[in-house]
N, C-alpha and C positions, 0 to 999 in steps of 0.2 A: 616239652612234654605237657600234655593237658592234665590238670588235676581232676581226679574223679570225685564227684560230689554226691552225697546221699542225704535225704531228708526224711524225717518221720515224726510220728505222733505217739507219745507215751501216755496212754490212757491210765488214769488213776481213780480210785474211789476210797472213801473212808478218810479218817483223819488221825493224826498222832500215831500211836503204836498200831492202830488198826488200818493204816494206809496200805492199800494193795495196788499193784501195777499189773497191767495186761502185757504179757510177752508171748511171742510166737517161737516155737521150736523150728529151727531152720530145716527146710526140706532138702531132699536129695540124698544120694548115697554117702557123701562124705560125712554127714551129720547123723546118719541113721542110728548108730550105736553109741552116740554121745549124749550126755544130758547136761552135766555141769559145764558151763561155759559155751553151751550150744543154743542158747535162746537169744532173741534179739527184740529190740523195739521194732514194731512194724514200720518199715522204711524201704527206700529204694533210691536208685540213681536217677539223676535228672541232668538235662542239658543246661549249658550256661544261660540260655535265653529264657528259661522257665524260672519264675520266682520260687525260691525255696519253700515258702509256706504253701503255695499251690501244689508243689511237688509232694510235700509231706501229706497233704490231704489226699491227693491222687493215689499215692503209693499205699496209704492205709487202706483205701477202698480196694485197690488191686490185690493186695496181699490177703485181705480178710474177706473180701466179697460183701462188705457191709459199709454203709456210709459213715463218715466221721460223725460222732454224736454232736449235737448242738452245744455251744459253749465257747468261752473265751480261751484261746490258745495262750499259754504262758511260755515265753522263750526260755529254753534251757541252754542256749548257746551252741557252740560248735566244738568238735573234738577232732584232732587228727589221729586216725587209727594207725597201727603199726605198719600196715601196707601202704600208707600215704593217703588213703581216702579221707576226705573231710566230711564229717557227719554232723548235721544240724538237726536238733530235736526240739519239739514243743511239747509241753505237758498239757493235758486236757482232762478236767474232771468229768467223768461220765461212767456209764455202765453199759455192758453188753454181755450177752450169753455166749460163752465160747462154743456151745453146741450149735449156734446159728451161723458160725463162720463157714464160708465156702471159699477156700483158698484159691488164689490164682495159680497158674502153673508156668513152668519154664521148660525148655528143651535143652538137653545136652547129650553128647556122645557118651554112652555107658555100656559096657566097660570102656574106659579110655583106650583109644587105638583100635576099637572093634569095628568102627564104621556104623554102628547101630545108634541111632538117635532116639532117646526115650524122653518121655514127659514126666516131670516130677512136680509135686506141689511146692509153692513158694514157702509155705509153712505146713508142717504135718500135724502140729498140735498147737493149741492156744490155751493159755491158762492164766488165772489170777494168782499172784504171789505176794506175800507180805515183803516188806523191803529187805529184811535179813535174808530170806530165801532167794529173793530176786538177785541179790548180790552174788550168790553162788551160781545161779542158773545163767545169768546174763553174760554175753561175750565180754571178756575183760576190758576191751577198749570202750565199751558203752557204760560201764559201771559208774563213771563220774556223773552221768545224768541222774542217777538215783540220789547222789549227794546234793546235786543242784535242785532236784525236786524237793528234798527235805528242807533245804534252805529256803526255797520259795514258799513253802507251806508254813514256815515259822512266822 
């Protein structure tokens, strides 16, 4: 069985207690009525022959419709999520206006079993959160990246 891999960029701004991170609320009908635990680092899956850093940059741009800001990526490592997917994330200090985001889309059958394929945004909202609020919003399996970011900023 092939391991699914995903890579992303966690954009941050500010320092110390004023550090904020940019998260995207996952799009599609499953997440529509959820808030806590329904936000994610901008990321996406990639094939084994694509370098993870290149995938992280590509997925950031595909999900948000904006280029990755200039700057040095800081590796935050890899985490195996509950579903078995390996997620690799880099932190990047930068800024962008959430109102400028033009999210990519995906298609899925909805309602399930209906035969109707609909298009949904990859993310339906993007916002800046301080680290404490981000811990509540972020999908549980990605919260460790906030700890690693804090450690990297010390």
